[in-house]
C-alpha positions as CSV (number, residue, x, y, z in Angstrom):
1,X,75.7,28.0,124.2
2,X,77.2,26.6,121.1
3,X,74.6,28.4,119.0
4,X,75.3,31.6,120.7
5,X,79.1,31.2,119.6
6,X,78.0,30.3,116.0
7,X,75.8,33.5,115.9
8,X,78.8,35.8,117.2
9,X,81.0,34.2,114.8
10,X,78.6,34.6,111.8
11,X,78.1,38.3,112.9
12,X,81.7,38.9,113.1
13,X,82.3,37.3,109.5
14,X,79.7,39.4,108.0
15,X,81.1,42.5,109.5
16,X,84.4,41.8,108.2
17,X,83.1,40.9,104.8
18,X,81.0,44.1,104.4
19,X,83.9,46.3,105.7
20,X,85.6,46.7,102.1
21,X,82.2,47.6,100.7
22,X,81.9,50.3,103.2
23,X,85.4,51.6,102.7
24,X,84.7,51.8,99.0
25,X,81.8,54.1,99.4
26,X,83.9,56.2,101.9
27,X,86.7,56.7,99.6
28,X,84.5,57.8,96.9
29,X,82.8,60.3,99.3
30,X,86.4,61.2,100.3
31,X,87.2,62.2,96.7
32,X,84.1,64.1,96.3
33,X,84.7,65.8,99.7
34,X,88.4,66.6,98.6
35,X,87.5,68.1,95.5
36,X,84.8,70.4,97.2
37,X,87.5,71.5,99.6
38,X,89.8,72.3,97.0
39,X,87.2,74.4,95.1
40,X,86.2,76.2,98.5
41,X,89.9,76.6,99.2
42,X,90.4,78.2,95.7
43,X,87.4,80.5,96.1
44,X,88.7,81.8,99.5
45,X,92.2,82.4,98.1
46,X,90.7,84.2,95.1
47,X,88.6,86.4,97.4
48,X,91.7,87.0,99.7
49,X,93.8,88.2,96.7
50,X,91.0,90.3,95.4
51,X,90.6,92.1,98.9
52,X,94.4,92.4,99.1
53,X,94.6,94.0,95.6
54,X,91.7,96.3,96.3
55,X,93.2,97.3,99.6
56,X,96.7,98.0,98.2
57,X,95.1,100.0,95.1
58,X,93.2,102.0,97.6
59,X,96.2,102.6,99.9
60,X,98.4,103.5,97.0
61,X,95.7,106.0,95.6
62,X,95.5,107.5,99.0
63,X,99.2,108.0,99.5
64,X,99.6,109.4,96.1
65,X,97.0,112.1,96.7
66,X,98.5,112.8,100.1
67,X,101.8,113.1,98.5
68,X,100.6,115.4,95.8
69,X,98.8,117.7,98.3
70,X,102.0,117.9,100.4
71,X,104.1,118.7,97.3
72,X,101.6,121.4,96.3
73,X,101.8,122.8,99.8
74,X,105.5,122.7,99.8
75,X,105.8,124.1,96.3
76,X,103.5,127.2,97.3
77,X,105.6,127.8,100.7
78,X,108.8,127.7,98.6
79,X,107.4,130.0,96.0
80,X,106.3,132.5,98.8
81,X,109.7,132.4,100.4
82,X,111.5,132.7,97.1
83,X,109.2,135.9,96.4
84,X,109.9,137.3,99.9
85,X,113.6,136.7,99.5
86,X,113.7,138.2,96.1
87,X,112.0,141.3,97.2
88,X,114.5,141.8,100.1
89,X,117.4,141.3,97.9
90,X,116.0,143.7,95.3
91,X,115.4,146.2,97.9
92,X,119.0,145.9,99.4
93,X,120.3,146.0,95.9
94,X,118.6,149.2,95.2
95,X,119.8,150.7,98.5
96,X,123.2,149.7,97.9
97,X,123.1,151.0,94.3
98,X,121.7,154.3,95.7
99,X,124.5,154.6,98.3
100,X,127.1,153.9,95.4
101,X,125.6,156.5,93.4
102,X,125.5,159.1,96.3
103,X,129.4,158.2,97.1
104,X,130.3,158.8,93.4
105,X,128.4,162.1,93.5
106,X,129.9,163.1,96.9
107,X,126.8,163.3,99.0
108,X,127.1,162.2,102.8
109,X,125.9,158.9,103.9
110,X,122.5,159.6,105.6
111,X,121.9,156.0,106.9
112,X,124.5,156.0,109.6
113,X,123.6,157.5,113.2
114,X,124.9,161.0,113.9
115,X,126.6,161.7,117.2
116,X,124.7,163.7,119.8
């Protein structure tokens, strides 16, 4: 029984004595792992920034093209409406000028309805 207690005590002291050696190896490995984790995190961050930048560029390019297309369409519509409005105004001006000339010449107004 006494030998058994001494054996257990010797094993316990052996474990306690070897603990600093095990922790020293673990600390070194922890430092290596921390460096690797930092490197991997940096790579992931760089990849994320690249993807975000690329996506932002693509979206900006697409939005700019859409805006340019919409502006071109709106400009064409505005030009068509302006041309139509100008033609109507020119026709009315010509009619008004003709009426004014007829009044000066003493001709009767032919655009009014005659009573039946």
